[in-house]
C-alpha positions as CSV (number, residue, x, y, z in Angstrom):
1,M,169.6,165.6,-7.7
2,P,166.2,166.6,-8.2
3,V,165.4,170.4,-9.1
4,S,163.1,172.0,-6.4
5,P,159.9,173.4,-8.0
6,V,160.6,176.6,-7.0
7,L,163.8,176.9,-9.0
8,K,161.9,175.3,-11.7
9,A,159.0,177.7,-11.7
10,R,161.7,180.8,-11.3
11,S,163.7,179.4,-14.2
12,D,160.5,179.1,-16.4
13,L,159.4,182.8,-15.4
14,G,163.2,183.8,-16.5
15,V,162.6,182.1,-20.0
16,A,159.1,183.5,-20.8
17,T,160.5,187.2,-19.7
18,R,163.6,186.8,-22.1
19,R,161.0,185.8,-24.9
20,K,158.5,188.6,-24.2
21,D,155.7,186.4,-24.1
22,A,153.1,188.1,-21.8
23,A,150.9,185.4,-21.8
24,A,153.5,182.8,-20.7
25,V,154.9,185.4,-18.3
26,A,151.5,185.4,-16.3
27,Q,151.2,181.7,-16.0
28,A,154.9,181.5,-15.0
29,R,154.4,183.9,-12.4
30,Q,151.2,182.2,-11.6
31,E,153.1,178.8,-11.1
32,L,156.2,180.4,-9.2
33,A,153.5,181.9,-6.4
34,A,152.1,178.6,-6.3
35,A,155.4,176.8,-6.0
36,K,156.3,179.2,-3.5
37,I,153.4,178.9,-1.0
38,L,153.3,174.7,-1.5
39,A,157.1,174.9,-0.4
40,Y,156.2,177.3,2.6
41,A,153.3,175.3,3.6
42,A,155.2,171.8,3.6
43,R,158.3,173.5,5.7
44,T,155.2,175.1,8.2
45,V,153.6,171.3,8.5
46,A,156.8,169.3,8.7
47,D,157.6,171.9,11.8
48,A,154.1,171.6,13.4
49,P,152.8,169.2,15.8
50,P,150.3,167.0,14.5
51,L,146.8,169.0,14.0
52,T,143.6,167.6,15.2
53,S,140.8,167.0,12.3
54,E,138.8,170.5,13.2
55,Q,142.2,172.2,12.8
56,R,142.8,170.6,9.3
57,A,139.1,171.2,8.4
58,L,139.5,175.1,9.2
59,I,142.7,175.3,7.3
60,A,141.4,173.4,4.3
61,A,138.7,176.0,4.5
62,A,140.9,178.9,4.5
63,L,142.8,177.6,1.5
64,G,139.2,177.1,-0.2
65,G,139.4,173.3,-0.2
66,A,136.2,172.5,1.9
């Protein structure tokens, strides 16, 4: 069974914390935040009705992609 990206990122944060590597902890926190955001976005999109191209462009602009 594949491991969820959120669980992997959480594990990586735990490892970095135990090793007391400040740079690795900071990077792991960023990766965990990104994994959580991506998982939330994927669930939200899966539950939402189809978006118009204007709505997609608005969302992309809000996320810094356009």
